[in-house]
GUPA-215827 format. One record per residue (C-alpha): residue number from 1; z, x, y. Coordinates in steps of 0.5 Angstrom, whole numbers, plus 2048, in hexadecimal, padded with zeros to 3 digits. Layout:
BEGIN
+-----+-----+-----+-----+
| pos |   w |   u |   v |
+-----+-----+-----+-----+
| NUM |   Z |   X |   Y |
...
+-----+-----+-----+-----+
//
This chain:
BEGIN
+-----+-----+-----+-----+
| pos |   w |   u |   v |
+-----+-----+-----+-----+
|   1 | 72A | 78D | 8A0 |
|   2 | 726 | 791 | 89B |
|   3 | 727 | 799 | 89A |
|   4 | 723 | 79E | 897 |
|   5 | 726 | 7A5 | 895 |
|   6 | 722 | 7AB | 893 |
|   7 | 726 | 7B0 | 890 |
|   8 | 723 | 7B7 | 890 |
|   9 | 725 | 7BE | 88D |
|  10 | 72A | 7BF | 887 |
|  11 | 72E | 7BB | 883 |
|  12 | 734 | 7BC | 887 |
|  13 | 730 | 7B9 | 88D |
|  14 | 72F | 7B3 | 888 |
|  15 | 736 | 7B2 | 887 |
|  16 | 737 | 7B1 | 88F |
|  17 | 732 | 7AC | 890 |
|  18 | 734 | 7A8 | 88A |
|  19 | 73B | 7A8 | 88D |
|  20 | 738 | 7A6 | 894 |
|  21 | 734 | 7A0 | 891 |
|  22 | 73B | 79E | 88E |
|  23 | 73E | 79D | 894 |
|  24 | 738 | 79A | 897 |
|  25 | 737 | 795 | 892 |
|  26 | 73F | 793 | 892 |
|  27 | 73D | 792 | 89A |
|  28 | 738 | 78D | 898 |
|  29 | 732 | 791 | 899 |
|  30 | 72C | 790 | 894 |
|  31 | 728 | 795 | 891 |
|  32 | 721 | 796 | 891 |
|  33 | 71C | 79B | 88E |
|  34 | 716 | 799 | 892 |
|  35 | 716 | 79C | 899 |
|  36 | 712 | 797 | 89C |
|  37 | 718 | 792 | 89B |
|  38 | 71E | 796 | 89D |
|  39 | 721 | 794 | 8A4 |
|  40 | 725 | 79B | 8A3 |
|  41 | 722 | 7A2 | 8A0 |
|  42 | 727 | 7A7 | 89E |
|  43 | 724 | 7AE | 89C |
|  44 | 72A | 7B2 | 899 |
|  45 | 727 | 7B9 | 89A |
|  46 | 727 | 7C0 | 897 |
|  47 | 726 | 7C7 | 89A |
|  48 | 728 | 7CC | 894 |
|  49 | 721 | 7D0 | 895 |
|  50 | 71B | 7CF | 899 |
|  51 | 717 | 7CB | 895 |
|  52 | 71D | 7C6 | 895 |
|  53 | 71E | 7C6 | 89C |
|  54 | 716 | 7C5 | 89D |
|  55 | 717 | 7BF | 898 |
|  56 | 71C | 7BC | 89C |
|  57 | 719 | 7BD | 8A3 |
|  58 | 712 | 7BA | 8A0 |
|  59 | 716 | 7B4 | 89D |
|  60 | 71A | 7B2 | 8A3 |
|  61 | 713 | 7B2 | 8A7 |
|  62 | 710 | 7AE | 8A2 |
|  63 | 716 | 7A9 | 8A2 |
|  64 | 715 | 7A9 | 8A9 |
|  65 | 70E | 7A5 | 8A9 |
|  66 | 712 | 79F | 8A6 |
|  67 | 714 | 79E | 8AD |
|  68 | 70D | 79C | 8AE |
|  69 | 70A | 79A | 8A8 |
|  70 | 710 | 797 | 8A4 |
|  71 | 716 | 793 | 8A6 |
|  72 | 71B | 799 | 8A7 |
|  73 | 71F | 798 | 8AD |
|  74 | 724 | 79E | 8AC |
|  75 | 723 | 7A5 | 8A9 |
|  76 | 729 | 7A9 | 8A8 |
|  77 | 729 | 7B0 | 8A5 |
|  78 | 72F | 7B3 | 8A1 |
|  79 | 730 | 7B9 | 89C |
|  80 | 72F | 7C0 | 89D |
|  81 | 729 | 7C1 | 8A2 |
|  82 | 72D | 7BD | 8A7 |
|  83 | 733 | 7C1 | 8A6 |
|  84 | 730 | 7C7 | 8A6 |
|  85 | 72C | 7C5 | 8AD |
|  86 | 730 | 7C1 | 8B0 |
|  87 | 72E | 7C2 | 8B7 |
|  88 | 727 | 7C2 | 8B5 |
|  89 | 726 | 7BB | 8B1 |
|  90 | 726 | 7B6 | 8B7 |
|  91 | 722 | 7BB | 8BB |
|  92 | 71C | 7BD | 8B6 |
|  93 | 71C | 7B6 | 8B3 |
|  94 | 71D | 7B1 | 8B9 |
|  95 | 71B | 7AB | 8B4 |
|  96 | 722 | 7AD | 8B0 |
|  97 | 727 | 7A8 | 8B3 |
|  98 | 72D | 7AC | 8B0 |
|  99 | 730 | 7B1 | 8AB |
| 100 | 736 | 7B3 | 8A8 |
| 101 | 737 | 7BA | 8A4 |
| 102 | 739 | 7BB | 89D |
| 103 | 741 | 7BB | 89F |
| 104 | 740 | 7B4 | 8A2 |
| 105 | 73D | 7B0 | 89C |
| 106 | 743 | 7AB | 89C |
| 107 | 741 | 7A9 | 8A3 |
| 108 | 73A | 7A6 | 8A2 |
| 109 | 73D | 79F | 8A3 |
| 110 | 73F | 7A2 | 8AA |
| 111 | 739 | 7A5 | 8AC |
| 112 | 735 | 79E | 8AA |
| 113 | 73A | 79A | 8AE |
| 114 | 739 | 79E | 8B4 |
| 115 | 731 | 79C | 8B4 |
| 116 | 730 | 795 | 8B1 |
| 117 | 732 | 78F | 8B6 |
| 118 | 737 | 78A | 8B5 |
| 119 | 732 | 785 | 8B3 |
| 120 | 730 | 78A | 8AD |
| 121 | 737 | 78C | 8AB |
| 122 | 739 | 78B | 8A4 |
| 123 | 740 | 787 | 8A4 |
| 124 | 743 | 78C | 89F |
| 125 | 741 | 792 | 8A3 |
| 126 | 748 | 793 | 8A6 |
| 127 | 74C | 791 | 89F |
| 128 | 748 | 796 | 89B |
| 129 | 749 | 79C | 8A0 |
| 130 | 750 | 79B | 8A0 |
| 131 | 750 | 79A | 898 |
| 132 | 74C | 7A1 | 898 |
| 133 | 751 | 7A5 | 89B |
| 134 | 756 | 7A3 | 896 |
| 135 | 751 | 7A2 | 890 |
| 136 | 74D | 7A8 | 891 |
| 137 | 746 | 7A8 | 88F |
| 138 | 747 | 7A7 | 887 |
| 139 | 743 | 7A0 | 887 |
| 140 | 73C | 7A2 | 886 |
| 141 | 735 | 79F | 885 |
| 142 | 732 | 7A3 | 87F |
| 143 | 72B | 7A5 | 881 |
| 144 | 72A | 7A9 | 87A |
| 145 | 726 | 7A6 | 874 |
| 146 | 72D | 7A3 | 873 |
| 147 | 730 | 7A7 | 86C |
| 148 | 731 | 7AD | 870 |
| 149 | 735 | 7AF | 876 |
| 150 | 738 | 7B4 | 87A |
| 151 | 73F | 7B5 | 87C |
| 152 | 740 | 7BA | 882 |
| 153 | 746 | 7BD | 881 |
| 154 | 747 | 7C2 | 887 |
| 155 | 743 | 7C3 | 88E |
| 156 | 741 | 7C9 | 892 |
| 157 | 741 | 7D0 | 88F |
| 158 | 745 | 7D6 | 891 |
| 159 | 741 | 7DC | 88E |
| 160 | 73D | 7DD | 894 |
| 161 | 737 | 7E1 | 890 |
| 162 | 733 | 7E4 | 895 |
| 163 | 72D | 7E0 | 893 |
| 164 | 730 | 7D9 | 893 |
| 165 | 731 | 7D4 | 899 |
| 166 | 735 | 7CF | 896 |
| 167 | 73C | 7D2 | 898 |
| 168 | 739 | 7D1 | 89F |
| 169 | 737 | 7CA | 89E |
| 170 | 73C | 7C7 | 899 |
| 171 | 742 | 7CB | 89B |
| 172 | 747 | 7CF | 897 |
| 173 | 749 | 7CD | 88F |
| 174 | 74D | 7C6 | 88F |
| 175 | 74F | 7C3 | 888 |
| 176 | 74F | 7BC | 888 |
| 177 | 756 | 7B9 | 885 |
| 178 | 756 | 7B8 | 87E |
| 179 | 759 | 7B1 | 87E |
| 180 | 753 | 7AF | 883 |
| 181 | 74E | 7B2 | 87E |
| 182 | 751 | 7AF | 878 |
| 183 | 750 | 7A8 | 87C |
| 184 | 749 | 7A9 | 87E |
| 185 | 747 | 7AB | 876 |
| 186 | 74B | 7A5 | 874 |
| 187 | 746 | 7A1 | 879 |
| 188 | 740 | 7A5 | 876 |
| 189 | 742 | 7A3 | 86F |
| 190 | 743 | 79C | 870 |
| 191 | 73C | 79C | 873 |
| 192 | 739 | 79E | 86C |
| 193 | 738 | 7A5 | 86E |
| 194 | 738 | 7A9 | 867 |
| 195 | 737 | 7B0 | 86A |
| 196 | 73B | 7B3 | 86F |
| 197 | 738 | 7B9 | 873 |
| 198 | 73E | 7BE | 876 |
| 199 | 73B | 7C1 | 87D |
| 200 | 73D | 7C4 | 883 |
| 201 | 73B | 7CB | 887 |
| 202 | 73F | 7CE | 881 |
| 203 | 743 | 7CA | 87C |
| 204 | 747 | 7D0 | 878 |
| 205 | 74C | 7D1 | 87E |
| 206 | 74E | 7CA | 87E |
| 207 | 755 | 7C8 | 880 |
| 208 | 757 | 7CF | 883 |
| 209 | 757 | 7CD | 88A |
| 210 | 75B | 7C7 | 888 |
| 211 | 760 | 7C9 | 882 |
| 212 | 760 | 7D0 | 883 |
| 213 | 75C | 7D1 | 87C |
| 214 | 756 | 7D0 | 878 |
| 215 | 756 | 7C8 | 877 |
| 216 | 74F | 7C7 | 874 |
| 217 | 751 | 7C8 | 86D |
| 218 | 757 | 7C2 | 86E |
| 219 | 752 | 7BE | 872 |
| 220 | 74D | 7BE | 86C |
| 221 | 752 | 7BC | 867 |
| 222 | 754 | 7B6 | 86B |
| 223 | 74D | 7B4 | 86C |
| 224 | 74C | 7B5 | 864 |
| 225 | 751 | 7AF | 864 |
| 226 | 74D | 7AA | 868 |
| 227 | 74A | 7A5 | 863 |
| 228 | 742 | 7A4 | 864 |
| 229 | 740 | 7AC | 865 |
| 230 | 73C | 7AF | 85F |
| 231 | 73A | 7B5 | 863 |
| 232 | 73E | 7B9 | 868 |
| 233 | 739 | 7BF | 86B |
| 234 | 73B | 7C5 | 86F |
| 235 | 737 | 7C7 | 875 |
| 236 | 738 | 7CD | 87A |
| 237 | 73D | 7D2 | 877 |
| 238 | 73D | 7D9 | 87A |
| 239 | 73E | 7DE | 874 |
| 240 | 744 | 7E1 | 877 |
| 241 | 748 | 7DB | 877 |
| 242 | 746 | 7D9 | 870 |
| 243 | 74D | 7DA | 86C |
| 244 | 74F | 7DA | 865 |
| 245 | 753 | 7D3 | 866 |
| 246 | 74D | 7D0 | 869 |
| 247 | 748 | 7D2 | 863 |
| 248 | 74E | 7D0 | 85E |
| 249 | 74D | 7C9 | 861 |
| 250 | 746 | 7C9 | 860 |
| 251 | 746 | 7CB | 859 |
| 252 | 74C | 7C6 | 857 |
| 253 | 74A | 7C0 | 85B |
| 254 | 744 | 7BC | 857 |
| 255 | 742 | 7B8 | 85D |
| 256 | 741 | 7BF | 861 |
| 257 | 739 | 7C1 | 860 |
| 258 | 739 | 7C8 | 85E |
| 259 | 735 | 7CA | 864 |
| 260 | 737 | 7CE | 86A |
| 261 | 733 | 7CF | 871 |
| 262 | 735 | 7D6 | 873 |
| 263 | 731 | 7D8 | 879 |
| 264 | 731 | 7E0 | 879 |
| 265 | 72B | 7E1 | 87E |
| 266 | 72A | 7E8 | 87C |
| 267 | 72C | 7EE | 877 |
| 268 | 72B | 7F4 | 87B |
| 269 | 731 | 7F7 | 87E |
| 270 | 72E | 7F9 | 885 |
| 271 | 72B | 7F2 | 886 |
| 272 | 732 | 7EE | 884 |
| 273 | 736 | 7F2 | 889 |
| 274 | 731 | 7F1 | 88E |
| 275 | 731 | 7E9 | 88C |
| 276 | 739 | 7EA | 88D |
| 277 | 739 | 7E7 | 886 |
| 278 | 740 | 7E9 | 882 |
| 279 | 73D | 7EB | 87B |
| 280 | 739 | 7F1 | 879 |
| 281 | 734 | 7F2 | 873 |
| 282 | 739 | 7F4 | 86E |
| 283 | 73E | 7EE | 870 |
| 284 | 738 | 7E9 | 86F |
| 285 | 736 | 7EC | 868 |
| 286 | 73D | 7EC | 866 |
| 287 | 73F | 7E5 | 868 |
| 288 | 738 | 7E2 | 865 |
| 289 | 73A | 7E6 | 85F |
| 290 | 741 | 7E3 | 85F |
| 291 | 73E | 7DC | 860 |
| 292 | 73A | 7DC | 85A |
| 293 | 73F | 7DF | 856 |
| 294 | 744 | 7D9 | 858 |
| 295 | 73F | 7D3 | 858 |
| 296 | 73A | 7D4 | 852 |
| 297 | 733 | 7D0 | 854 |
| 298 | 735 | 7D0 | 85C |
| 299 | 72F | 7CF | 860 |
| 300 | 72F | 7D4 | 866 |
| 301 | 72C | 7D2 | 86C |
| 302 | 72B | 7D7 | 872 |
| 303 | 727 | 7D8 | 879 |
| 304 | 724 | 7DE | 87C |
| 305 | 722 | 7E0 | 883 |
| 306 | 71C | 7E5 | 883 |
| 307 | 71A | 7E9 | 889 |
| 308 | 721 | 7EA | 88C |
| 309 | 720 | 7EF | 892 |
| 310 | 720 | 7F6 | 890 |
| 311 | 71F | 7F4 | 889 |
| 312 | 71B | 7FA | 886 |
| 313 | 716 | 7FA | 880 |
| 314 | 71C | 7FD | 87C |
| 315 | 721 | 7F7 | 87E |
| 316 | 71B | 7F3 | 87B |
| 317 | 71B | 7F7 | 875 |
| 318 | 722 | 7F6 | 874 |
| 319 | 722 | 7EF | 875 |
| 320 | 71C | 7EE | 870 |
| 321 | 71F | 7F2 | 86A |
| 322 | 726 | 7EE | 86B |
| 323 | 722 | 7E7 | 86A |
| 324 | 71E | 7EA | 864 |
| 325 | 725 | 7EC | 861 |
| 326 | 729 | 7E6 | 863 |
| 327 | 724 | 7E1 | 861 |
| 328 | 727 | 7DB | 865 |
| 329 | 725 | 7D4 | 862 |
| 330 | 724 | 7D2 | 869 |
| 331 | 722 | 7D6 | 86F |
| 332 | 71F | 7D4 | 876 |
| 333 | 71C | 7DA | 87B |
| 334 | 71C | 7D9 | 882 |
| 335 | 719 | 7DD | 888 |
| 336 | 71E | 7DF | 88D |
| 337 | 71E | 7DB | 893 |
| 338 | 720 | 7DE | 89A |
| 339 | 724 | 7D9 | 89D |
| 340 | 726 | 7DA | 8A4 |
| 341 | 72E | 7DB | 8A5 |
| 342 | 72F | 7DF | 89F |
| 343 | 730 | 7E6 | 89F |
| 344 | 72B | 7E7 | 89A |
| 345 | 726 | 7E5 | 89F |
| 346 | 727 | 7EB | 8A3 |
| 347 | 727 | 7F0 | 89D |
| 348 | 721 | 7F5 | 89E |
| 349 | 71C | 7F6 | 899 |
| 350 | 71A | 7EF | 898 |
| 351 | 715 | 7EE | 892 |
| 352 | 70E | 7EB | 893 |
| 353 | 70D | 7E4 | 891 |
| 354 | 707 | 7E6 | 88C |
| 355 | 70C | 7EB | 889 |
| 356 | 711 | 7E6 | 888 |
| 357 | 70D | 7E1 | 885 |
| 358 | 70A | 7E6 | 880 |
| 359 | 711 | 7E8 | 87E |
| 360 | 713 | 7E1 | 87D |
| 361 | 70C | 7E0 | 879 |
| 362 | 70E | 7E6 | 874 |
| 363 | 715 | 7E4 | 873 |
| 364 | 713 | 7DD | 871 |
| 365 | 70E | 7E0 | 86C |
| 366 | 713 | 7E3 | 869 |
| 367 | 717 | 7DD | 869 |
| 368 | 712 | 7D9 | 866 |
| 369 | 711 | 7DD | 860 |
| 370 | 719 | 7DD | 85F |
| 371 | 719 | 7D6 | 860 |
| 372 | 714 | 7D4 | 85B |
| 373 | 717 | 7D9 | 856 |
| 374 | 71E | 7D6 | 857 |
| 375 | 71B | 7CF | 856 |
| 376 | 717 | 7D1 | 850 |
| 377 | 71D | 7D3 | 84C |
| 378 | 71F | 7CB | 84D |
| 379 | 719 | 7C8 | 849 |
| 380 | 71C | 7C5 | 843 |
| 381 | 723 | 7C3 | 846 |
| 382 | 725 | 7BC | 848 |
| 383 | 728 | 7BB | 84F |
| 384 | 72C | 7B5 | 853 |
| 385 | 727 | 7B3 | 858 |
| 386 | 728 | 7AF | 85E |
| 387 | 722 | 7AB | 860 |
| 388 | 720 | 7AC | 868 |
| 389 | 71A | 7A8 | 868 |
| 390 | 713 | 7A6 | 865 |
| 391 | 70C | 7A8 | 867 |
| 392 | 708 | 7A2 | 865 |
| 393 | 701 | 7A5 | 866 |
| 394 | 703 | 7AA | 861 |
| 395 | 707 | 7A5 | 85D |
| 396 | 70D | 7AA | 85C |
| 397 | 714 | 7AA | 85E |
| 398 | 718 | 7B0 | 862 |
| 399 | 71F | 7B2 | 860 |
| 400 | 723 | 7B8 | 861 |
| 401 | 728 | 7BC | 85C |
| 402 | 72F | 7BF | 85E |
| 403 | 72B | 7C5 | 860 |
| 404 | 727 | 7C2 | 866 |
| 405 | 72A | 7BF | 86C |
| 406 | 726 | 7BA | 870 |
| 407 | 720 | 7BC | 875 |
| 408 | 721 | 7C3 | 874 |
| 409 | 720 | 7C5 | 86C |
| 410 | 71B | 7C3 | 867 |
| 411 | 71A | 7BC | 863 |
| 412 | 71A | 7B9 | 85C |
| 413 | 714 | 7B5 | 85B |
| 414 | 713 | 7B0 | 855 |
| 415 | 710 | 7A9 | 853 |
| 416 | 714 | 7A3 | 851 |
| 417 | 712 | 79D | 84D |
| 418 | 717 | 799 | 851 |
| 419 | 719 | 798 | 858 |
| 420 | 71E | 79D | 85B |
| 421 | 722 | 79D | 861 |
| 422 | 724 | 7A3 | 866 |
| 423 | 72B | 7A5 | 864 |
| 424 | 72A | 7A4 | 85C |
| 425 | 72C | 7AA | 858 |
| 426 | 728 | 7AB | 851 |
| 427 | 727 | 7B0 | 84C |
| 428 | 721 | 7B4 | 84D |
| 429 | 71D | 7B9 | 848 |
| 430 | 71A | 7BF | 84C |
| 431 | 713 | 7C0 | 849 |
| 432 | 70F | 7C4 | 84E |
| 433 | 711 | 7C7 | 855 |
| 434 | 70D | 7CA | 85B |
| 435 | 70F | 7CF | 860 |
| 436 | 715 | 7CB | 863 |
| 437 | 715 | 7C4 | 85F |
| 438 | 717 | 7C1 | 858 |
| 439 | 712 | 7BC | 854 |
| 440 | 715 | 7B8 | 84F |
| 441 | 716 | 7B2 | 84B |
| 442 | 71C | 7AD | 84A |
| 443 | 720 | 7AE | 844 |
| 444 | 725 | 7A9 | 841 |
| 445 | 72C | 7AA | 842 |
+-----+-----+-----+-----+
//
């Protein structure tokens, strides 16, 4: 039987999807990216914010049509939406044959075997189900371009920021055992992955729950010893948990990119308190200065939320001045999404959508100029650039420097007289820039 799996949402959801595909492949199912051909369609959903929930619902309804116009016999829903709305899924979507939540992804084979007939059953199903309980979900089907992949080192979150639904969907923070992560990383390296991207709801507290202390530095050092990885990139580090030991590892290990994704959400103390964040304005300024003093050339990426309930013009002014002062290399701004079931959804002084959007646009206008000035300072420099793809209409290759994570940051555009492959690394000279991207040319090694 052929399976089509659609993965929505974040890179952590992508990892879950790849692990489910690994189990399904081992059980004898084949994969197709054509919904018309698929006997089984699985939608791995997201509902982190309202837009993600809408996308998940629309996708379920769209895939349900293939029961009429395609070969689809079974439609299953997995992930965050089915975890959050367990009681409503089958009622609201009668076309859905079954679902599992975020904590049950290893049961995907059980879910399918409950519905497909003996005639349709795959002979390896029971064997793989038993194997999966011993082996876990470490053997994956890589769905990225191949040269980069994500290693999810923990599940859930225990911070309980007032705006965030994740702890209610994914549960409390749970680190994965280090030996399992290293085995999974070896598997990815053997699959020709050269850029390993470390993810979790929060990576910086890895190991505290399992080992009683910060273990991210030790995990990173052991990952650096694995042959095959050229870059190791760190995402989702909360500022209060970035230690000097972690900074030393990043500075000392050549494989670890001088890049930290550090979501801070705001810089005004009243808003940070209402958000349930564990830092204040001065803490953030001091931590950023420490990071930059310990790791010259560090690229700091952060994300902000504007329009949080009760955000005043004074709060917004403080945030603007903070952005101007800190001059982040990479920055994204999101308008506050009121999520049912979170404390912030019940806060008074909810902000109008127009005000949220206007404040977001103002912050991004400030960051656009900062980014352009930052990038201009790199004209004339040579960088190690990894090739991500080729745009035939423009006859130009698209790559990234260590300062750019895939899909969220900028790109490096250049031409080549010879054919290049995704994952190739080259030395490239920066000759021009735009607001967020580099332009340049290949130089000899």
